[in-house]
C-alpha positions as CSV (number, residue, x, y, z in Angstrom):
1,M,-16.4,-14.0,-11.8
2,A,-16.0,-10.2,-12.4
3,S,-18.5,-9.9,-15.0
4,S,-21.1,-11.0,-12.4
5,E,-19.9,-9.1,-9.3
6,V,-19.3,-5.6,-10.8
7,P,-22.7,-4.9,-11.8
8,S,-24.1,-6.0,-8.1
9,V,-21.7,-3.5,-6.4
10,M,-21.7,-0.7,-9.1
11,M,-23.8,2.5,-7.9
12,G,-26.7,3.0,-9.9
13,E,-28.1,6.2,-11.3
14,S,-31.1,6.3,-9.0
15,E,-28.8,6.0,-5.9
16,R,-26.5,8.7,-7.6
17,A,-29.6,11.0,-7.9
18,E,-30.7,10.3,-4.3
19,K,-27.3,11.4,-2.9
20,E,-27.0,14.6,-5.1
21,A,-30.4,15.6,-3.8
22,F,-29.0,15.2,0.1
23,R,-25.8,17.2,-0.9
24,H,-28.1,20.2,-2.1
25,S,-30.2,19.9,0.9
26,L,-26.8,20.1,3.1
27,E,-25.6,22.9,1.1
28,K,-28.9,25.0,1.8
29,V,-28.2,24.6,5.4
30,I,-24.6,25.6,5.1
31,I,-25.6,28.6,2.9
32,E,-28.1,29.7,5.3
33,L,-25.7,29.6,8.2
34,C,-23.3,31.7,6.2
35,D,-25.7,34.5,5.3
36,N,-26.6,34.8,8.9
37,E,-23.2,35.7,9.7
38,P,-21.7,37.5,6.5
39,E,-19.3,39.5,8.8
40,R,-17.5,36.4,9.9
41,L,-18.4,33.5,7.5
42,P,-17.4,33.6,3.6
43,R,-19.8,32.4,1.2
44,V,-19.5,28.8,0.3
45,S,-20.6,26.0,-1.7
46,L,-20.7,22.2,-1.0
47,E,-19.1,19.9,-3.6
48,S,-18.6,16.5,-3.9
49,F,-15.3,14.6,-4.5
50,G,-13.7,11.1,-4.1
51,S,-15.1,8.0,-5.4
52,F,-18.7,9.6,-5.8
53,R,-17.2,12.1,-8.4
54,S,-14.5,10.1,-9.8
55,G,-17.1,7.1,-10.8
56,F,-15.4,4.5,-8.5
57,A,-18.0,4.5,-5.8
58,N,-19.6,1.3,-5.0
59,A,-23.4,0.8,-4.2
60,G,-24.2,2.0,-0.7
61,S,-20.8,3.7,-0.3
62,D,-20.3,7.0,1.8
63,M,-20.3,10.6,-0.3
64,D,-17.4,12.6,0.6
65,L,-18.1,16.5,0.3
66,V,-15.9,19.5,0.7
67,V,-16.6,23.1,1.5
68,V,-15.3,25.5,-1.4
69,L,-15.2,29.1,-1.4
70,Q,-17.7,30.6,-4.0
71,D,-15.3,32.8,-5.7
72,G,-13.5,29.5,-6.9
73,T,-10.5,29.5,-4.6
74,P,-10.8,26.4,-2.2
75,Y,-7.1,26.9,-1.1
76,T,-7.6,29.3,1.8
77,A,-11.1,27.9,3.1
78,C,-9.3,26.6,6.6
79,F,-12.0,26.9,9.3
80,S,-11.3,26.6,13.0
81,L,-12.6,24.6,15.7
82,L,-14.0,27.7,17.6
83,E,-17.4,27.7,18.8
84,D,-18.7,30.3,16.4
85,D,-16.7,29.0,13.4
86,L,-18.5,27.4,10.5
87,P,-17.6,23.6,11.6
88,R,-19.3,23.9,15.1
89,L,-22.2,26.0,14.2
90,L,-23.0,23.4,11.3
91,E,-22.8,20.3,13.3
92,K,-25.2,22.0,16.1
93,R,-27.6,23.1,13.3
94,L,-27.7,19.8,11.8
95,L,-28.3,18.2,15.1
96,Q,-31.2,20.7,15.7
97,L,-32.7,19.5,12.1
98,G,-32.7,15.7,13.1
99,Y,-29.7,14.7,11.0
100,G,-26.9,12.8,12.7
101,A,-23.7,14.8,12.9
102,R,-20.4,14.2,14.6
103,L,-17.6,16.7,14.3
104,L,-14.3,14.9,14.1
105,T,-11.7,17.0,16.0
106,R,-8.6,14.9,15.9
107,T,-8.3,14.7,12.1
108,R,-5.7,16.8,10.1
109,V,-8.6,19.4,9.4
110,P,-12.2,19.3,10.7
111,I,-14.6,16.6,9.3
112,I,-18.2,16.3,9.8
113,K,-19.7,12.8,9.8
114,I,-23.3,12.9,8.9
115,C,-26.3,10.5,8.5
116,E,-29.7,11.4,6.8
117,K,-32.0,9.1,9.2
118,P,-30.6,8.5,12.5
119,D,-32.7,6.3,14.7
120,E,-33.8,8.2,17.9
121,G,-31.2,6.4,20.3
122,L,-28.1,7.6,18.1
123,L,-29.6,11.1,17.8
124,D,-30.1,11.6,21.6
125,K,-26.5,10.3,21.9
126,L,-25.0,12.7,19.6
127,R,-27.0,15.5,21.0
128,E,-25.8,14.8,24.4
129,E,-22.3,14.7,23.2
130,R,-22.5,18.0,21.8
131,E,-24.3,19.4,24.8
132,K,-21.3,18.3,26.9
133,W,-18.9,20.0,24.8
134,D,-20.8,23.1,25.2
135,A,-20.7,23.1,28.8
136,L,-17.1,22.6,29.1
137,P,-15.0,25.6,30.3
138,I,-12.9,27.3,27.6
139,D,-9.6,25.7,28.6
140,E,-10.8,22.3,28.2
141,K,-12.6,23.1,25.0
142,Y,-9.5,24.3,23.2
143,P,-6.6,22.9,25.2
144,H,-4.2,23.5,22.4
145,L,-4.4,27.0,22.8
146,H,-3.0,27.4,26.0
147,A,0.6,26.9,25.4
148,E,3.1,28.1,28.2
149,E,3.4,31.8,28.2
150,D,7.1,31.9,28.1
151,A,7.7,29.6,25.4
152,V,9.9,30.7,22.4
153,E,9.4,28.9,19.1
154,E,12.3,27.5,17.1
155,E,12.6,25.0,14.3
156,S,13.0,21.1,14.9
157,P,15.4,19.7,12.4
158,T,13.6,16.2,12.8
159,A,10.2,17.2,12.0
160,G,8.2,14.8,10.1
161,A,6.2,15.4,6.8
162,D,3.0,16.8,6.7
163,D,0.0,14.5,7.4
164,A,-2.3,13.9,4.6
165,K,-5.7,14.0,3.2
166,A,-6.4,10.9,1.1
167,D,-8.2,8.5,3.5
168,H,-9.6,11.4,5.6
169,K,-9.9,9.3,8.9
170,P,-9.3,10.2,12.5
171,Q,-5.6,8.5,13.0
172,T,-4.5,11.2,15.5
173,E,-4.7,11.3,19.1
174,R,-5.4,14.2,21.1
175,T,-3.0,15.0,24.2
176,S,-3.1,18.2,26.2
177,K,0.3,17.7,27.6
178,P,3.4,19.3,26.3
179,S,5.3,17.2,23.8
180,V,7.8,14.9,25.5
181,E,9.0,12.8,22.6
182,K,12.5,13.7,22.7
183,Y,13.0,12.8,26.2
184,T,12.0,9.2,25.7
185,A,15.2,8.3,25.5
186,L,15.5,8.8,29.4
187,L,13.5,5.7,29.3
188,P,15.6,2.5,28.1
189,A,14.9,1.0,24.8
190,G,16.2,-2.6,25.7
191,A,12.8,-4.3,25.1
192,D,12.8,-3.4,21.5
193,G,16.2,-5.1,20.9
194,G,18.6,-2.7,21.4
195,N,21.9,-3.0,23.5
196,Q,20.8,-2.2,27.0
197,D,24.5,-1.1,28.2
198,A,24.9,1.1,25.1
199,P,24.8,4.8,25.6
200,V,22.3,7.0,24.3
201,S,22.6,10.7,23.3
202,I,20.6,13.6,24.6
203,N,21.0,16.8,23.4
204,G,24.6,15.7,22.3
205,Q,25.7,14.5,25.6
206,A,26.4,10.6,25.9
207,T,24.3,9.2,28.8
208,K,24.3,5.7,30.1
209,Q,21.5,3.7,29.4
210,L,18.8,3.4,32.5
211,P,18.0,-0.1,33.5
212,A,15.4,-1.7,30.9
213,R,11.7,-1.3,31.8
214,P,8.7,-3.6,31.4
215,H,6.9,-2.7,28.3
216,R,3.3,-4.0,26.8
217,S,4.7,-5.4,23.6
218,G,5.0,-8.9,24.9
219,N,1.2,-8.9,25.7
220,P,-0.5,-6.9,23.0
221,K,-4.2,-6.6,22.8
222,P,-6.1,-9.2,20.5
223,W,-6.0,-7.5,16.9
224,T,-8.9,-7.5,14.6
225,R,-9.4,-6.3,11.1
226,E,-12.6,-4.7,11.8
227,R,-12.6,-2.4,14.5
228,K,-15.2,-2.8,17.1
229,A,-18.0,0.2,16.5
230,G,-18.0,2.9,19.4
231,L,-21.0,4.3,21.0
232,L,-21.1,7.3,18.8
233,D,-20.1,5.4,15.3
234,F,-22.6,5.2,12.8
235,P,-23.9,1.7,11.9
236,K,-23.5,0.4,8.3
237,S,-26.9,0.8,7.2
238,G,-30.5,1.5,8.4
239,I,-29.7,5.3,8.7
240,G,-30.1,6.6,5.3
241,I,-27.4,8.4,3.2
242,Q,-24.0,8.6,5.1
243,S,-21.5,11.6,4.3
244,D,-18.5,13.4,5.4
245,I,-18.3,16.9,5.1
246,N,-14.4,18.0,5.0
247,F,-13.6,21.7,5.8
248,F,-10.2,22.0,4.0
249,N,-9.0,19.6,1.2
250,P,-7.4,21.8,-1.1
251,L,-5.8,18.9,-3.5
252,G,-8.7,16.5,-3.0
253,L,-10.6,18.0,-5.9
254,H,-7.3,17.6,-8.3
255,N,-7.0,14.1,-6.9
256,T,-10.6,13.4,-7.8
257,Q,-10.2,14.7,-11.4
258,L,-6.8,12.8,-12.0
259,L,-8.6,9.2,-11.1
260,R,-11.9,10.3,-13.1
261,C,-9.3,11.0,-16.0
262,Y,-8.0,7.4,-15.7
263,S,-11.4,6.1,-15.5
264,L,-12.1,7.6,-18.8
265,C,-8.9,6.1,-20.5
266,D,-10.3,2.7,-20.8
267,Q,-13.3,0.8,-20.2
268,R,-11.6,-1.9,-18.2
269,V,-10.3,0.7,-15.3
270,R,-13.9,1.1,-13.7
271,P,-14.8,-2.7,-13.2
272,M,-11.3,-3.7,-12.3
273,V,-11.2,-0.9,-9.5
274,L,-14.7,-1.8,-8.2
275,F,-13.9,-5.5,-8.1
276,V,-10.8,-5.0,-6.1
277,K,-12.6,-2.7,-3.8
278,S,-15.4,-5.1,-3.4
279,W,-12.8,-8.1,-2.4
280,A,-10.7,-5.9,-0.1
281,K,-13.9,-5.0,1.7
282,R,-15.1,-8.4,1.9
283,R,-11.8,-9.6,3.1
284,K,-11.8,-6.7,5.8
285,I,-8.3,-5.3,4.6
286,N,-10.0,-1.7,3.8
287,S,-10.2,-0.1,7.1
288,S,-7.9,2.8,7.8
289,Y,-9.3,2.7,11.2
290,S,-7.9,-0.8,11.8
291,G,-4.5,-0.6,10.5
292,T,-5.3,-1.7,7.0
293,L,-5.6,0.5,3.6
294,S,-8.2,2.8,2.6
295,S,-10.3,2.4,-0.6
296,Y,-8.1,5.3,-2.0
297,G,-5.1,3.4,-1.5
298,Y,-6.2,0.4,-3.7
299,V,-7.3,2.6,-6.4
300,M,-3.6,3.7,-6.5
301,M,-2.5,0.2,-6.5
302,V,-4.8,-0.4,-9.3
303,L,-3.7,2.6,-11.4
304,H,0.1,1.4,-10.5
305,Y,-0.4,-1.8,-12.1
306,L,-2.3,-0.7,-15.3
307,V,0.3,2.1,-15.9
308,N,3.5,0.3,-15.1
309,V,3.3,-3.3,-14.8
310,A,0.9,-4.6,-17.6
311,Q,2.4,-5.1,-20.8
312,P,1.6,-3.0,-22.9
313,P,0.4,-0.5,-20.6
314,V,-3.4,-0.4,-20.3
315,L,-3.1,3.4,-19.5
316,P,-0.8,6.1,-20.1
317,N,0.9,8.3,-17.4
318,L,-1.5,11.4,-17.0
319,Q,1.1,13.1,-15.4
320,A,3.9,12.6,-17.9
321,P,4.4,15.2,-20.8
322,W,3.2,12.5,-23.5
323,R,0.1,13.6,-25.6
324,P,-1.4,11.3,-28.4
325,N,-1.6,14.3,-30.9
326,R,-0.6,17.9,-31.3
327,S,-4.2,19.1,-31.0
328,C,-4.1,18.1,-27.2
329,T,-3.6,20.3,-24.4
330,P,0.3,20.9,-24.2
331,P,2.0,19.6,-21.0
332,G,2.1,22.7,-18.4
333,A,-0.9,24.5,-19.9
334,S,-3.2,23.8,-16.8
335,T,-0.2,23.7,-14.0
336,T,-1.3,25.3,-11.0
337,E,-0.2,25.4,-7.6
338,V,-2.4,24.3,-4.7
339,D,-1.3,24.6,-0.8
340,G,2.3,24.7,-2.1
341,W,2.3,21.7,-4.5
342,I,2.6,21.6,-8.1
343,V,-0.5,20.1,-10.0
344,D,0.0,19.4,-13.7
345,F,-1.7,16.5,-15.5
346,W,-3.8,16.1,-18.8
347,R,-7.2,16.7,-17.5
348,N,-9.3,17.6,-20.7
349,E,-11.9,14.9,-20.7
350,D,-12.8,15.5,-24.1
351,E,-9.5,15.1,-25.7
352,I,-9.1,11.7,-23.5
353,L,-12.4,10.6,-25.1
354,G,-11.5,11.3,-28.4
355,A,-8.1,9.7,-28.1
356,V,-10.1,6.5,-26.7
357,R,-12.2,6.3,-29.7
358,N,-9.3,6.6,-32.2
359,G,-7.2,3.8,-30.4
360,Q,-4.5,6.0,-29.4
361,L,-4.0,5.3,-25.8
362,S,-3.4,1.4,-25.4
363,Q,-2.5,-1.6,-27.3
364,N,-3.2,-4.0,-24.5
365,R,-6.1,-6.0,-25.1
366,E,-6.0,-8.5,-22.2
367,S,-9.3,-9.5,-20.7
368,L,-10.4,-8.3,-17.0
369,G,-9.9,-11.6,-15.7
370,S,-6.3,-11.8,-17.1
371,L,-5.5,-8.3,-15.7
372,L,-6.9,-9.3,-12.4
373,L,-4.7,-12.5,-12.0
374,G,-1.7,-10.3,-13.0
375,F,-2.5,-7.7,-10.3
376,F,-3.0,-10.4,-7.7
377,E,0.2,-11.9,-8.8
378,Y,2.2,-8.6,-8.8
379,Y,1.4,-7.8,-5.2
380,S,1.5,-11.3,-3.8
381,S,5.1,-11.1,-4.5
382,Q,5.0,-14.7,-5.8
383,G,5.3,-16.1,-9.4
384,Y,8.1,-15.4,-12.2
385,G,6.8,-12.0,-13.5
386,P,7.4,-8.6,-11.6
387,R,6.8,-8.7,-8.2
388,F,6.2,-5.7,-5.7
389,Q,8.6,-5.5,-2.9
390,W,6.8,-4.5,0.1
391,M,9.8,-3.5,2.2
392,Q,11.7,-1.5,-0.3
393,D,9.2,-0.2,-2.9
394,V,7.4,3.0,-2.8
395,L,4.3,3.2,-5.4
396,S,4.8,6.6,-7.1
397,L,2.2,7.0,-9.8
398,R,3.9,10.2,-11.1
399,S,7.2,8.7,-11.6
400,P,8.5,6.9,-14.6
401,G,8.4,3.3,-14.0
402,G,5.8,3.9,-10.9
403,L,8.4,3.1,-8.3
404,L,10.8,5.0,-6.0
405,G,12.8,3.5,-3.0
406,K,12.0,3.8,0.9
407,A,15.3,4.9,1.3
408,E,15.1,7.5,-1.5
409,K,12.2,9.4,-0.4
410,G,13.4,9.0,3.3
411,W,10.5,6.8,4.4
412,V,12.3,4.3,6.6
413,K,11.4,5.1,10.2
414,A,8.0,5.9,11.7
415,I,7.8,9.5,12.7
416,T,5.2,11.1,15.2
417,E,4.7,14.9,14.7
418,E,2.7,16.9,17.4
419,G,1.1,20.2,17.4
420,E,-2.1,22.0,18.3
421,G,-3.2,19.2,20.6
422,K,-2.7,16.5,18.1
423,K,-0.4,13.6,17.5
424,V,-0.1,12.2,14.0
425,Q,1.8,9.2,13.3
426,H,3.4,8.7,9.9
427,R,4.0,4.9,9.3
428,Y,6.2,3.6,6.2
429,L,5.8,-0.1,6.5
430,F,3.4,0.3,3.3
431,C,4.4,3.2,0.9
432,I,2.0,4.9,-1.4
433,E,3.1,8.4,-2.5
434,D,0.3,10.7,-3.2
435,P,0.5,12.1,-6.8
436,F,0.3,15.6,-6.1
437,E,1.4,16.1,-2.2
438,L,4.7,14.2,-2.2
439,S,5.4,14.3,1.3
440,H,2.3,12.0,1.9
441,N,2.1,8.3,2.3
442,V,-1.4,7.4,1.5
443,A,-0.5,4.0,3.2
444,R,0.5,5.9,6.4
445,T,-2.4,3.9,8.4
446,V,-1.2,0.6,7.7
447,T,0.4,-1.2,10.7
448,H,2.5,-4.3,10.9
449,Q,-0.4,-6.4,11.5
450,G,-2.1,-4.8,8.6
451,I,0.6,-5.0,6.2
452,V,0.9,-8.9,7.0
453,A,-2.9,-9.2,6.6
454,I,-3.0,-7.5,3.2
455,R,-0.3,-9.5,1.9
456,D,-1.6,-12.6,2.9
457,E,-4.8,-11.8,1.2
458,F,-3.1,-11.0,-2.2
459,R,-1.5,-14.5,-1.9
460,R,-4.8,-16.2,-1.0
461,A,-6.5,-14.5,-3.8
462,R,-3.6,-15.8,-6.6
463,R,-3.9,-19.2,-5.1
464,I,-7.8,-19.2,-5.9
465,L,-7.3,-17.9,-9.3
466,L,-4.5,-20.3,-10.3
467,A,-6.5,-23.3,-9.2
468,V,-9.8,-22.1,-11.0
469,G,-7.6,-21.5,-13.9
470,H,-6.3,-25.1,-13.8
471,G,-9.8,-26.6,-13.4
472,Q,-9.3,-27.3,-9.7
473,D,-11.2,-26.6,-6.5
474,P,-9.7,-23.6,-4.7
475,P,-8.0,-24.4,-1.5
476,D,-9.1,-21.4,0.1
477,G,-12.7,-21.1,-0.7
478,H,-14.0,-18.8,-3.1
479,L,-12.2,-15.4,-4.0
480,L,-15.1,-13.1,-2.8
481,D,-16.2,-15.0,0.6
482,A,-16.8,-12.6,3.1
483,L,-14.2,-13.0,6.2
484,V,-15.7,-13.9,9.3
485,E,-13.7,-13.0,12.2
486,S,-14.2,-14.5,15.7
487,E,-15.4,-12.6,18.6
488,I,-12.8,-12.0,21.3
489,P,-14.0,-13.2,24.5
490,E,-14.6,-10.4,26.8
491,D,-12.4,-12.3,29.7
492,S,-9.6,-12.5,26.8
493,R,-9.8,-8.7,26.7
494,A,-9.8,-8.4,30.4
495,A,-7.0,-10.7,31.0
496,S,-4.8,-8.9,28.4
497,D,-5.6,-5.3,29.9
498,N,-4.6,-7.1,33.4
499,K,-1.4,-7.8,31.8
500,A,-0.9,-4.3,30.8
501,T,-1.9,-2.8,34.1
502,H,0.4,-5.4,35.8
503,S,3.3,-4.2,33.5
504,D,2.4,-0.3,34.0
505,N,2.8,-1.0,37.8
506,A,6.2,-2.3,37.2
507,V,7.1,0.7,35.1
508,N,6.1,3.0,38.1
509,G,9.2,1.9,39.9
510,S,11.6,3.2,37.2
511,V,9.5,6.2,36.7
512,H,9.6,7.1,40.4
513,D,13.6,6.8,40.3
514,I,13.5,8.9,37.3
515,T,11.3,11.4,38.9
516,Q,13.9,11.9,41.7
517,K,16.4,12.7,39.3
518,L,14.3,15.1,37.3
519,D,13.2,17.1,40.5
520,A,17.0,18.6,40.4
521,M,17.7,18.6,36.9
522,K,18.9,21.9,35.3
523,L,19.4,22.7,31.6
524,H,22.9,21.8,30.4
525,N,23.4,22.9,26.8
526,K,22.0,26.6,26.6
527,G,25.2,27.7,25.1
528,T,25.0,25.2,22.4
529,V,21.3,25.9,21.8
530,G,22.2,29.9,21.5
531,Q,25.0,29.3,19.2
532,N,22.5,26.6,17.1
533,K,20.1,29.6,16.8
534,R,22.8,31.9,15.5
535,N,24.0,29.3,13.1
536,H,20.5,28.8,11.6
537,S,20.1,32.4,11.1
538,N,23.2,32.2,9.0
539,G,22.2,29.4,7.0
540,L,24.5,26.8,8.8
541,R,23.4,23.3,10.3
542,P,22.9,23.1,14.0
543,T,25.7,21.6,15.9
544,A,25.8,19.3,18.8
545,P,27.9,19.7,21.9
546,P,31.2,17.5,22.1
547,S,30.6,14.1,23.7
548,Q,31.7,13.9,27.3
549,P,31.8,10.9,29.8
550,L,28.8,10.6,31.9
551,N,29.6,12.0,35.4
552,L,27.1,10.2,37.5
553,A,27.4,13.0,40.4
554,D,26.4,15.6,38.0
555,N,22.9,16.5,38.4
556,E,23.3,18.9,35.0
557,A,23.9,15.9,32.9
558,F,20.3,15.3,32.4
559,P,17.9,17.9,30.6
560,A,14.7,19.0,32.3
561,L,11.1,18.6,30.7
562,G,10.2,21.9,29.1
563,G,7.7,23.6,27.1
564,R,5.2,22.1,24.4
565,F,6.0,21.8,20.6
566,G,4.2,24.1,18.3
567,K,2.5,23.2,15.1
568,A,4.0,22.0,12.0
569,N,4.7,24.8,9.4
570,G,4.4,24.8,5.6
571,N,7.7,23.2,5.1
572,G,7.0,20.1,7.2
573,K,9.2,21.7,10.0
574,V,7.8,21.5,13.5
575,Q,8.1,24.6,15.7
576,K,9.1,23.7,19.3
577,A,9.0,25.6,22.5
578,N,12.3,26.5,24.3
579,V,13.1,23.7,27.1
580,S,13.0,25.1,30.6
581,E,13.3,23.5,34.0
582,I,10.3,22.3,35.6
583,S,9.0,21.0,39.2
584,G,8.8,17.5,40.2
585,D,5.0,17.4,40.3
586,R,4.8,18.6,36.8
587,A,7.6,16.3,35.7
588,K,5.6,13.4,37.1
589,A,2.6,14.3,35.0
590,Y,5.0,14.3,31.7
591,L,6.4,11.2,32.8
592,E,2.9,9.6,32.5
593,E,3.0,11.0,28.8
594,V,6.4,9.5,28.4
595,K,5.3,6.1,29.4
596,R,2.5,6.1,26.8
597,K,4.7,7.4,24.1
598,K,7.4,4.8,24.9
599,A,4.9,2.0,24.8
600,D,3.7,3.5,21.3
601,A,7.6,3.9,20.1
602,D,8.3,0.2,21.2
603,A,5.5,-1.1,19.0
604,E,6.6,1.0,16.3
605,R,10.2,0.1,16.5
606,T,9.4,-3.5,16.5
607,A,7.1,-3.2,13.5
608,T,9.4,-3.2,10.7
609,G,11.0,-6.1,12.2
610,A,8.0,-8.2,12.4
611,A,6.8,-7.4,9.1
612,E,9.9,-8.1,7.5
613,A,10.3,-11.5,9.3
614,V,6.7,-12.4,7.5
615,L,7.1,-10.4,4.3
616,G,10.4,-11.4,3.6
617,D,9.9,-15.0,3.2
618,D,9.4,-14.7,-0.7
């Protein structure tokens, strides 16, 4: 099966040559723009990375590109979204030249999605969208630059880890409102299974839980593995070569080189990765947009199995200090620091190929088919051999044994991080640690529906392979049968939306009551905040004020909504604005944001329980 499938999905040399020529064309456009603005724009080159460079690219896949400073130091090439900076200038110029171009601004860093030959309708829509942005007033073009003038930044002890770059997909959500996440405790959490009568703590003060409010979790919109394409989304075919240009990805080139070196270590690695990627695509579980896993995540899963589970190992751990002989580059000789992270692995391709020829890297002689069966068994969590524990384990390619615990990493609860007008959700239902950026979960896009779909597909694959191995007809069709999802009727979508609207109307009553209270609120913990600032400057942990019984007649028992959060710093901590009192009208606007965030929080709080209920039935 693999021997017939892999050649059909492997990218050929002619396709590689066409894409390389396209890269050169795009690079010329960028160099021309930079040469026209030498005072403001640096000299750059455009380099490929990702699967196109590592050797794991399937036929017809997109090409990932990154802008790199020509002095060889890509780590400071961080471009803004201002109108006269390179991302906006390049998008405009590409549209003028007839390419399809769309700048994604809700990603961690700017990314331009490009297609070589858009049809006339798509090109017109993309140009119209850019013209609409050009016509916006300044405050709407850059909403994140208009923070409250009296905001005072201070560190937040609850900031999440920095968002990551492995999948390069827009998983954030723009918001021009100040952050109100810490005040969602004002709205009850009874809907997610908590004790509605139990007190909650806000700024260290014990407060009585408010009456439970309706929520959307009981009437969710139907979920599909493949997201319905939007008006500006590129079609899968018919528009020439497609590419993503990243404007800041300091670790991407090193990740790519690591994967390339693994592909050179054994001739079974590349076909196994290509087969698994093709399987995941046909079964529609490879979309970070829809809540499943990126292709990069599946590559990491394959490498983990070949390094740590297969016996004897198919691959060595290239981040370990082991070398096959003394002539190899010693550990630490090529160590570098990139964006604050240590990068060190055995990266000399000639040395790796020499060790392969001498038979020094692996004693494993399993067939590709046997390795694939073991791979699917391991992640199905069934059978008698080693089993991956979806709810407890973190895949960690760098670590001896390849696994860490979620509790050990602190990856046990979903975290939302906000800054510069963006919201980034860090989910930890499925956990794959990036080889270098250790705070990044490669699988952060996986939702509770997604993790169940992925696990179920592994179990289906195992059933099929075992049946074929015993000479039986597989019970679930062919392993590589394409999954066809039924179209969701529009009336079903409308009914779901109506239920959600009804729920929102019910919520408005609770929100109105809270708004009346907020109109007279005043900050109660100024003394504690000041003391915490002094403690922080002395290296001490912030202290909470003593818990006191709730006085319902005391209007100062509730905090007022205040300034917006700032962006995350290099240590993964978020700078937040000082909390100050606001008027009732603005509180109402902020409470609309609270409603949205509370609905998101309800879904996230139930995700782990929902996944455990299904994944725990091994």
